[in-house]
C-alpha positions in Angstrom: 0.0 0.0 0.0 1.3 3.5 -0.8 1.9 6.0 2.0 0.2 8.9 0.2 1.4 12.5 -0.3 -1.0 13.6 2.5 1.4 11.7 4.9 4.3 13.6 3.5 3.1 17.0 4.8 2.5 15.6 8.3 5.1 13.0 8.6 7.9 14.0 6.2 7.9 11.1 3.9 5.7 9.0 1.6 6.0 5.8 -0.5 5.0 4.9 -4.1 5.1 1.2 -5.0 5.8 -0.1 -8.4 6.9 3.2 -10.1 9.4 1.4 -12.4 8.5 -1.8 -14.1 10.6 -5.0 -14.2 12.2 -4.1 -17.6 13.2 -0.7 -16.4 14.7 -2.0 -13.2 16.6 -4.7 -15.1 18.1 -1.9 -17.3 19.1 0.0 -14.2 20.8 -3.1 -12.7 22.8 -3.6 -15.9 24.0 0.0 -15.9 24.9 -0.2 -12.2 26.8 -3.5 -12.7 28.9 -1.8 -15.4 29.7 1.0 -13.1 30.7 -1.3 -10.3 32.9 -3.4 -12.6 34.9 -0.2 -13.3 35.1 1.2 -9.7 38.4 2.8 -9.3 40.9 1.9 -6.5 40.5 5.2 -4.7 37.8 7.9 -4.5 37.6 11.4 -3.2 34.6 11.5 -0.9 32.9 13.9 1.5 33.0 12.3 4.9 33.3 13.6 8.5 32.7 17.1 7.2 35.6 17.3 4.7 36.7 15.9 1.4 39.2 13.1 1.6 40.7 10.3 -0.6 39.7 6.8 0.6 39.6 3.3 -0.7 36.8 3.1 -3.2 33.5 1.7 -2.1 30.2 1.4 -4.0 28.4 3.5 -1.3 30.2 6.6 -2.7 28.9 6.7 -6.3 27.9 10.4 -6.0 26.5 12.5 -8.8 26.4 10.0 -11.7 23.8 12.0 -13.6 26.0 14.7 -15.2 28.3 12.0 -16.6 26.1 9.1 -17.5 23.0 9.5 -19.9 21.2 6.6 -18.3 21.0 8.1 -14.9 20.2 11.6 -16.2 17.3 10.2 -18.2 16.1 8.3 -15.1 16.1 11.6 -13.2 13.5 13.0 -15.7 11.5 9.8 -16.0 7.8 10.9 -16.2 6.6 8.6 -13.5 9.4 9.7 -11.1 8.6 13.3 -11.8 4.9 12.7 -11.3 5.7 11.5 -7.8 7.9 14.5 -7.1 5.2 16.9 -8.5 2.6 15.5 -6.1 4.9 16.8 -3.3 6.6 19.9 -4.7 4.3 21.2 -7.4 4.8 21.6 -11.2 8.0 23.5 -11.4 10.9 21.2 -10.6 14.7 21.3 -10.6 17.1 18.4 -10.2 19.9 19.4 -7.9 21.9 16.2 -7.0 21.9 12.4 -7.1 23.7 9.6 -5.5 23.9 5.8 -6.0 24.3 4.1 -2.7 25.2 0.4 -3.0 25.6 -1.8 0.0 27.5 -4.9 -0.9 26.4 -8.2 0.7 27.9 -8.8 4.1 29.8 -5.4 4.5 27.5 -2.6 3.4 28.1 0.6 5.5 25.5 1.9 7.8 24.3 5.5 7.4 23.9 7.3 10.8 20.9 9.5 11.6 21.1 12.7 9.6 19.2 15.4 7.7 20.0 16.1 4.1 19.6 19.8 3.8 22.2 20.8 6.4 24.9 19.4 4.1 24.0 21.6 1.2 25.2 25.2 1.7 24.5 26.2 -1.9 20.7 25.4 -1.4 18.5 28.1 0.0 15.0 27.0 0.8 13.0 24.2 2.4 10.9 22.8 -0.5 13.4 20.1 -1.2 12.8 16.4 -1.4 14.9 13.3 -1.9 13.6 10.4 -4.0 14.9 7.1 -2.8 14.5 4.6 -5.6 14.9 0.9 -4.8 17.0 -0.8 -7.4 17.2 -4.0 -5.4 14.5 -5.3 -3.0 15.1 -3.6 0.3 14.2 -4.7 3.8 15.5 -4.8 7.4 18.0 -7.5 6.7 19.9 -5.8 4.0 19.8 -2.3 5.4 16.7 -0.5 4.2 16.3 3.2 4.9 14.3 4.2 8.1 12.8 7.6 8.9 11.7 9.3 12.2 8.4 10.8 11.3 7.6 14.4 11.9 11.2 15.4 12.7 11.1 17.9 9.8 8.5 20.1 11.6 9.8 23.7 11.8 12.8 22.7 9.6 15.3 22.5 12.4 18.9 22.5 11.6 20.3 19.9 14.0 24.0 19.8 15.1 26.1 17.1 13.7 28.7 15.2 15.7 31.4 12.8 14.6 30.4 9.1 14.6 34.0 8.0 15.1 33.1 4.8 13.3 33.0 3.0 10.0 29.9 4.5 8.4 29.0 6.3 5.2 29.0 9.9 6.4 31.2 10.0 9.5 28.7 12.5 11.1 25.4 12.0 12.8 22.6 13.9 14.6 22.1 12.7 18.1 18.7 11.2 18.7 17.0 10.1 21.9 15.8 6.5 22.5 12.2 7.8 22.4 12.9 9.3 18.9 14.6 6.2 17.6 11.8 3.9 18.9 9.4 5.9 16.6 11.4 5.1 13.4 9.7 3.5 10.5 11.6 1.0 8.2 10.8 1.6 4.6 10.8 -1.9 3.1 10.2 -1.8 -0.6 10.4 -4.1 -3.6 12.7 -3.0 -6.5 11.0 -0.3 -8.6 9.3 1.4 -5.7 10.4 4.7 -4.3 10.0 6.8 -1.2 10.2 10.6 -1.0 11.5 12.3 2.2 11.7 15.9 3.3 15.2 17.2 3.3 14.9 18.0 7.0 13.4 14.7 8.2 15.8 12.4 10.1 16.7 9.2 8.4 19.3 6.5 8.5 20.0 2.9 7.5 21.7 -0.1 9.2 24.7 -2.0 7.7 24.0 -4.7 5.2 24.9 -8.0 6.9 22.8 -10.1 4.6 23.8 -12.1 1.6 22.0 -9.8 -0.7 23.0 -6.4 -2.3 21.1 -3.3 -1.4 21.3 -0.7 -4.1 19.3 2.5 -4.3 19.4 5.7 -6.4 18.7 8.9 -4.5 17.6 11.9 -6.7 17.2 15.4 -5.1 14.7 17.8 -6.4 13.5 21.3 -5.4 10.6 23.6 -6.1 12.1 25.9 -8.8 10.0 28.9 -7.6 10.7 28.8 -3.9 14.2 27.3 -3.7 17.3 29.1 -4.9 20.5 27.3 -5.9 23.8 29.3 -5.8 25.1 27.7 -9.0 28.6 29.4 -8.5 29.0 27.3 -5.3 27.0 24.2 -6.4 29.2 21.3 -7.4 27.1 20.0 -10.3 24.8 21.5 -12.9 21.2 22.3 -11.9 18.6 21.0 -14.3 15.1 22.2 -14.9 13.2 18.9 -15.3 9.5 20.1 -15.3 7.6 23.4 -15.6 9.4 26.7 -15.5 12.2 28.5 -13.6 13.5 32.1 -13.7 17.2 31.3 -13.2 19.0 31.3 -16.6 21.9 29.2 -15.1 19.6 26.2 -14.9 19.9 23.7 -17.8 16.6 22.9 -19.5 16.2 19.1 -19.2 12.4 19.0 -19.5 11.3 15.7 -21.1 10.9 17.3 -24.6 14.5 18.5 -24.6 17.5 16.6 -25.8 20.1 15.6 -23.3 22.8 18.2 -22.9 26.5 17.7 -23.3 27.6 15.5 -20.4 30.6 16.0 -18.1 33.6 13.9 -19.2 
């Protein structure tokens, strides 16, 4: 059963089941497998509040959309955008994306955090993250979990170092009472959730024998959110409707793909 957009306003998240069909998910897995086969030995990642070079891991496949046409097309998929429009309205910009792949048996956990507080080039609160399940995701392989209603008032919570082996290296401290209210978003491949950029969310490590791959796509209301493109690290794309900023690249579905970053 879908958790409807009316839940999003009150609780900070919603779920749409079966957005992509089996053929579309199969294509995504083929593209992802090709990327994983060419994973470099080292990656520059943003962790513990700074950029650093670390041994490559598939959790750190950030911003594939400006470089790979498949992922850029997926970011403007009509059914994906329909889900986003139900939350943010008709004028939409794509601001970021991230493939987070947890390998069987050693997939990194993601500590409790908010999204928006990492994005200093983004001004505004009408921002949502689409979390698209490429693999079936459940408790055993580290599905995402959210703490409902923690987006209320858009609080910017302080981050502390985790001091551990996790994806971000930083976390927001939560009480036992808050954590006990967490909801696990178990979804079959092809389904997606949307969560407010201020709602608290996390995921456990993947200790199962199955991979857990997801594609997060970040969107904003083009009328109420401003992106400082001089500070933003990837191009900003208009994917539906209209926007006043001439620095945004028109990627509405009737437009050809722009030149990609090499």
